[in-house]
C-alpha positions in Angstrom: 9.6 1.3 29.5 7.0 0.3 26.4 7.9 -3.8 26.1 4.6 -5.1 24.9 2.9 -3.5 21.8 0.3 -4.7 19.4 0.1 -2.8 16.0 -3.6 -3.5 14.5 -4.1 -3.3 10.4 -6.4 -2.8 8.3 -7.4 -5.9 6.0 -5.1 -4.9 2.9 -1.7 -5.9 1.9 -0.7 -2.5 1.6 -2.0 -1.7 5.0 0.0 -4.3 6.3 3.0 -3.7 4.8 2.6 -0.1 6.1 1.9 -0.5 9.8 5.0 -2.9 9.6 7.2 0.6 9.9 5.6 0.9 13.1 6.2 -2.9 14.0 9.8 -2.5 13.0 10.2 0.7 14.8 9.3 -0.3 18.4 11.1 -4.2 17.6 14.3 -1.9 17.3 13.3 -0.1 20.4 13.5 -3.5 22.2 9.7 -3.8 22.0 7.6 -7.4 21.9 5.7 -6.6 19.1 2.4 -8.5 17.3 0.8 -7.3 14.5 -2.8 -7.5 14.0 -4.3 -8.8 10.6 -6.9 -10.4 9.0 -4.5 -12.8 6.9 -1.4 -13.3 9.2 0.0 -16.3 7.4 0.2 -14.4 4.2 2.6 -12.1 5.6 4.7 -14.4 7.8 7.2 -15.3 4.7 8.1 -11.7 3.9 8.6 -11.0 7.6 10.3 -14.3 9.1 11.4 -12.4 12.0 8.0 -10.6 12.8 5.2 -11.7 14.8 1.4 -12.1 13.6 -1.5 -12.9 14.8 -5.6 -13.3 13.3 -7.7 -10.5 15.1 -9.9 -12.1 18.1 -13.4 -12.2 18.4 -15.0 -8.8 19.0 -16.2 -9.7 22.4 -12.5 -10.8 23.6 -11.1 -7.7 22.4 -10.4 -6.1 25.9 -9.3 -9.3 27.7 -7.0 -9.6 24.5 -5.6 -6.2 24.4 -5.1 -5.8 28.0 -1.4 -6.8 28.3 -0.3 -4.4 26.2 1.8 -1.4 27.2 0.6 0.3 23.5 -1.8 -0.4 21.5 -1.5 1.5 17.8 -4.6 1.2 15.4 -5.0 2.0 12.0 -8.2 3.6 11.8 -10.2 2.2 8.8 -13.7 2.8 9.6 -14.5 -1.0 10.5 -16.5 -2.4 13.0 -13.6 -3.7 14.7 -11.9 0.2 15.0 -15.1 1.6 16.2 -15.5 -1.3 19.0 -11.1 -0.4 20.1 -12.4 3.0 20.5 -15.5 2.5 22.5 -13.7 0.5 24.7 -11.3 3.2 25.0 -13.6 5.9 26.0 -14.8 3.6 28.8 -11.8 3.4 29.9 -11.0 -0.1 29.4 -7.9 0.4 26.9 -6.6 3.5 27.7 -3.2 2.6 26.3 -5.0 2.8 22.8 -3.7 5.0 20.0 -5.1 5.8 16.6 -3.3 6.4 13.5 -6.0 8.7 11.7 -5.4 8.7 8.1 -8.5 11.1 7.6 -10.1 13.3 10.0 -12.6 11.8 12.3 -14.7 12.9 15.2 -13.4 10.2 17.4 -10.2 11.7 17.3 -8.6 12.3 21.1 -5.8 14.8 21.0 -2.7 14.5 22.1 -3.0 10.7 21.7 -3.8 10.2 18.0 -2.1 11.2 15.3 -4.0 12.3 12.1 -2.4 12.3 8.7 -1.0 15.3 7.0 -2.8 15.2 3.7 0.1 16.7 1.6 2.4 14.0 2.5 2.0 9.6 2.0 0.9 7.4 4.4 4.4 6.0 4.9 6.0 9.1 5.9 3.0 10.2 7.9 3.6 6.7 9.8 7.3 7.4 10.2 6.4 10.8 11.7 3.8 9.2 13.8 6.4 6.4 15.5 9.1 8.8 16.0 6.9 10.9 18.2 6.1 7.7 20.2 9.7 6.5 20.4 11.7 9.8 19.8 15.3 7.9 20.7 14.6 6.0 17.4 15.9 7.6 14.2 12.9 8.1 11.7 12.5 5.2 9.2 10.2 3.7 6.5 12.3 0.8 6.6 9.7 -2.2 7.7 12.0 -5.0 7.4 11.1 -6.7 4.6 13.2 -9.8 3.5 13.7 -11.4 0.0 15.2 -14.8 -0.6 18.8 -14.9 -0.8 18.6 -16.0 -4.6 16.9 -12.7 -5.3 18.9 -10.5 -7.4 18.6 -6.6 -7.8 17.4 -5.6 -11.0 17.8 -8.4 -12.7 15.9 -7.5 -15.7 16.2 -3.9 -15.8 14.0 -3.3 -19.0 11.0 -5.4 -17.5 8.0 -3.2 -16.4 5.5 -4.8 -14.5 2.0 -4.2 -15.3 -0.6 -4.5 -12.2 -3.9 -3.8 -14.2 -6.6 -4.8 -11.1 -7.4 -4.2 -7.5 -9.6 -5.1 -5.0 -12.0 -2.5 -6.4 -12.6 -2.6 -10.0 -14.0 1.3 -9.8 -10.2 2.0 -9.4 -9.1 -0.1 -12.3 -7.6 1.8 -15.4 -9.5 0.0 -18.8 -8.1 -3.2 -19.9 -7.7 -2.4 -23.0 -5.6 1.0 -22.1 -3.2 -1.3 -20.5 -3.0 -3.0 -23.4 -2.1 -0.3 -25.7 0.2 0.8 -22.5 2.2 -2.5 -23.3 2.4 -2.2 -26.8 3.9 1.3 -26.6 6.6 0.0 -24.1 7.0 -2.7 -26.1 8.1 -0.2 -29.1 10.2 2.0 -26.6 12.1 -1.0 -26.0 11.1 -2.4 -22.3 9.6 -5.5 -21.8 6.3 -5.3 -20.1 4.5 -8.0 -18.7 1.2 -8.4 -16.6 1.3 -9.5 -13.0 -2.7 -11.0 -11.9 -3.9 -13.5 -9.4 -4.8 -17.4 -9.8 -8.7 -15.6 -10.0 -8.3 -12.8 -12.4 -6.2 -14.7 -15.0 -9.2 -15.8 -16.7 -10.1 -12.1 -17.6 -6.3 -11.4 -18.5 -5.2 -15.0 -20.6 -6.8 -13.4 -23.5 -3.9 -10.8 -23.9 -1.9 -13.4 -24.4 -2.7 -13.5 -27.9 -1.4 -10.1 -28.6 2.1 -11.6 -27.4 2.5 -10.4 -23.6 3.4 -12.5 -20.7 1.0 -12.9 -18.1 2.4 -14.0 -14.7 0.7 -15.4 -11.8 2.3 -15.1 -8.6 1.8 -18.1 -6.0 2.8 -16.1 -2.9 3.5 -12.9 -1.9 7.1 -13.7 -1.7 7.0 -15.1 -5.0 5.5 -11.5 -6.2 7.9 -9.4 -4.0 10.8 -11.1 -5.7 9.2 -10.6 -9.3 8.9 -7.0 -8.4 12.4 -6.9 -7.0 14.1 -8.4 -10.1 12.2 -5.8 -12.5 12.7 -2.3 -13.8 9.9 -0.4 -12.9 6.4 -0.8 -11.6 2.7 0.7 -13.2 -0.5 0.0 -11.6 -4.0 1.0 -10.4 -4.0 2.2 -6.4 -2.9 -1.0 -4.9 -1.5 -2.7 -2.1 0.8 -4.4 -5.0 1.9 -0.9 -5.9 3.3 -0.6 -2.1 4.8 -4.3 -2.5 6.6 -2.9 -5.4 7.7 0.2 -3.8 8.4 -1.7 -0.4 11.2 -3.6 -2.7 12.9 -1.1 -4.5 11.2 -0.7 -7.5 10.1 2.8 -8.9 6.7 2.8 -9.5 4.0 4.9 -11.1 0.1 4.5 -9.9 -2.8 5.4 -12.1 -5.6 6.9 -10.0 -9.0 8.4 -10.5 -8.6 9.9 -7.1 -6.6 12.9 -6.9 -7.2 13.5 -3.4 -6.9 9.6 -2.2 -3.9 8.8 -4.5 -1.7 11.6 -2.9 -2.2 10.5 0.1 -2.0 6.7 -0.3 0.7 6.3 -3.2 3.6 4.3 -2.6 6.5 6.1 -0.4 9.4 3.7 -0.4 11.2 4.5 -3.4 10.7 6.5 -6.3 7.1 7.5 -7.3 4.9 9.4 -9.2 1.2 9.1 -9.7 -0.9 10.3 -12.7 -4.4 11.2 -11.9 -7.1 13.5 -13.0 -6.2 17.3 -13.2 -9.0 18.1 -11.7 -11.6 16.4 -9.1 -14.6 14.9 -11.4 -17.8 15.1 -9.2 -19.9 12.3 -8.2 -24.0 13.0 -8.4 -24.6 11.2 -5.1 -28.1 12.7 -4.9 -28.9 10.7 -8.4 -27.5 8.1 -8.1 -24.7 9.1 -11.1 -21.2 8.1 -9.6 -19.6 10.0 -12.6 -16.1 10.2 -11.1 -16.1 6.5 -10.3 -17.6 5.2 -13.7 -16.0 7.3 -16.5 -12.4 8.7 -14.9 -10.3 6.6 -16.9 -11.5 8.3 -19.9 -9.5 11.4 -18.9 -6.2 9.2 -18.5 -5.0 8.8 -22.1 -2.2 6.5 -22.7 0.1 9.1 -23.5 0.0 10.9 -20.4 1.0 7.6 -18.6 3.9 7.4 -21.1 4.8 11.1 -20.3 4.8 10.3 -16.5 6.8 7.3 -17.0 9.5 8.9 -19.0 9.6 11.5 -15.9 10.0 8.8 -13.5 12.5 7.0 -15.4 14.6 10.3 -15.1 13.6 11.0 -11.3 14.9 7.2 -11.1 18.1 7.9 -12.6 18.6 11.3 -10.7 17.4 10.4 -7.2 14.7 12.8 -7.5 11.0 12.8 -7.2 8.2 14.7 -8.8 5.2 14.5 -7.0 
């Protein structure tokens, strides 16, 4: 019987929410589960019954993780991930199993899991966990808990626009988001912009156009904002996963069709709006065309069209990918 489980997440918010699927799966099986993450303190309020821990130093990996019956690692190509797989190769952590989003030469069959690229990450994780513990019904539930005062869909016409991400090259342009907000207003919706404290100076000026720019002081506050809204539109980012996790229909804008198909939010109704074809990156001559110009190929009209489909899908309980 598996009694002690370590779940090792990559550093992003979306990664942590996704790996909490694995945590809750084994918690339901009666195991004592710990999620290792770079910022465990910001996650605890969302999962008050969960166990979280920061990563130890790499030279302490063998000692720290030896006590676990099962170690499930999300491969993010980091130094930590390579160190753990190296320890397994040396026979020091044979209980390590790796969740690979994309093919990798380090994968060991049959213990590791390679994602099906036609399915979202959350669904892939569900299948991987069910394979490890078939007695537990397959589910994407991660036991995220909101405050008792939160009221589902309190503002049904409110559309959260999340215009940023960790990587600026993944972001649709500011003027496109503002234009989108104006069109949503005409359609009878109430768009609000959600940004971090650090991002606020770059977005405060759009308040002059009459738009509300909201800064949430914590993830639980942001999760509640999402829970009480009607829809979410944003770039490929962890906040989209958070919105989906609390039940918000999401529309994700991305310039990378292959990546967004795999990493799209998948707890609730979701649609993606991306390029109709793959734009090239000319790495040999250091001209990353796709990374720098993809936004020009996704007009506001296309996002509005997909948003209408999202509304219909949400009302009918169906999803178009």
